[in-house]
C-alpha positions in Angstrom: -0.2 0.4 0.0 1.1 3.5 -1.0 -0.1 7.2 -1.0 -0.8 9.4 -3.6 0.0 12.7 -2.7 0.7 16.0 -4.5 4.5 16.6 -5.9 4.3 20.5 -4.6 3.9 19.2 -0.9 6.3 18.5 1.5 5.2 14.8 2.2 7.3 13.5 -1.0 10.0 12.2 0.8 8.0 10.8 4.1 9.1 7.0 4.9 6.6 6.1 7.6 2.8 6.6 7.5 2.8 8.3 11.1 4.5 11.0 9.5 0.8 11.6 8.5 0.0 12.7 11.6 -2.3 15.7 11.3 -2.6 15.3 7.8 -6.4 15.0 6.0 -6.1 11.4 4.0 -8.8 9.8 2.3 -9.5 6.4 0.6 -12.2 4.4 -1.7 -15.6 4.1 0.3 -16.3 0.7 1.4 -12.4 -0.7 0.7 -9.6 -2.0 2.8 -8.0 1.1 1.4 -9.8 3.6 4.0 -9.7 1.5 6.6 -6.2 1.6 6.8 -6.0 4.7 7.2 -6.7 4.5 11.0 -3.5 3.2 11.7 -1.7 7.0 11.1 -1.8 8.0 15.2 -4.0 11.8 15.0 -4.9 11.6 11.2 -7.5 13.4 9.7 -9.6 10.2 8.6 -11.4 12.1 5.7 -14.4 11.1 3.9 -14.2 8.1 1.9 -15.1 8.5 -1.7 -16.6 6.2 -3.8 -13.9 6.1 -6.6 -10.4 6.6 -7.6 -11.3 9.7 -10.0 -13.4 11.6 -7.1 -10.5 10.9 -4.8 -7.9 12.5 -7.0 -9.9 15.8 -8.4 -10.1 16.1 -4.4 -6.5 15.2 -3.9 -5.3 17.8 -6.6 -7.9 20.7 -5.2 -6.3 20.6 -2.0 -9.6 18.8 -0.3 -6.8 16.2 1.1 -2.7 16.0 1.7 -3.0 11.9 0.4 -4.9 9.0 -1.1 -4.2 5.7 -0.2 -3.8 3.1 -2.5 -2.7 0.1 -3.8 0.6 0.4 -6.4 -0.7 -0.4 -9.3 -3.5 1.8 -9.0 -1.3 4.4 -7.8 1.2 4.0 -10.8 -1.7 3.9 -12.9 -2.9 7.7 -11.4 0.4 9.2 -11.3 1.0 8.2 -14.9 -1.5 10.1 -16.1 -1.6 13.3 -13.5 1.3 14.9 -13.5 1.4 16.7 -10.9 0.9 14.0 -8.8 3.4 10.8 -7.4 3.1 8.3 -4.7 5.4 7.3 -1.4 6.2 4.0 -0.8 7.4 3.1 3.1 10.5 2.1 4.6 9.8 -1.7 5.6 7.9 -1.9 9.2 7.0 1.7 8.4 4.1 1.1 6.0 0.3 0.6 6.1 -0.4 -3.5 8.0 -2.9 -5.2 5.3 -4.0 -8.4 4.5 -4.1 -7.8 0.2 -4.1 -11.5 -0.4 -6.8 -12.4 -3.0 -9.0 -15.0 -3.4 -10.9 -17.1 -6.4 -14.1 -18.8 -5.3 -14.9 -22.0 -7.2 -17.8 -24.1 -6.2 -17.6 -26.4 -2.7 -15.9 -29.6 -3.8 -14.7 -29.1 -7.4 -11.0 -29.7 -6.9 -10.6 -30.2 -10.8 -11.7 -26.5 -11.2 -9.9 -25.4 -8.2 -6.5 -27.6 -9.0 -6.3 -26.2 -12.8 -6.6 -22.4 -11.4 -4.0 -23.2 -8.6 -1.6 -24.5 -11.5 -2.5 -21.6 -14.0 -1.7 -19.5 -10.9 1.6 -21.2 -9.9 2.8 -21.1 -13.6 3.1 -17.5 -13.8 6.5 -16.3 -12.4 6.8 -13.1 -10.0 8.4 -11.4 -12.5 5.8 -12.1 -15.4 3.2 -10.9 -12.5 4.7 -7.5 -12.3 5.1 -7.1 -16.3 1.6 -7.9 -16.8 0.0 -5.3 -13.8 2.7 -2.5 -15.7 0.9 -3.5 -19.1 -2.8 -3.7 -17.2 -1.8 0.1 -15.8 -0.9 1.6 -19.4 -3.7 0.4 -20.7 -5.8 2.4 -17.9 -7.7 5.5 -19.2 -6.2 8.7 -18.1 -8.0 9.8 -15.0 -8.3 13.6 -16.2 -9.2 13.7 -19.8 
């Protein structure tokens, strides 16, 4: 998890989420990225918004100081918004969150589950990262 900030802010070089104390941070409504904000002591937890285009516009218009996101989302937003950047945190100084992903299959359908697991296992970490980069490049610009 990362935060997206304006390039002209004093937050571009922070390395610990606690450096956001006293700042207004917002996340996407009904998602992990809103709930993790409360891990920042003394944060002004801004009102969550329905989608990232709304959050980005709010950030650009100084309605908040930072927005939370997963890295691929942040990369896509920053690629299409030259006034924004994202901040990663030192290990052990970021958000604590379980971001594992699940795939549901009908109970007892072990044949399908095994096929899915094999397909996922056959994708290397490098391939996963490349797939994410390509997905970000295909993302439409947020501000057009």
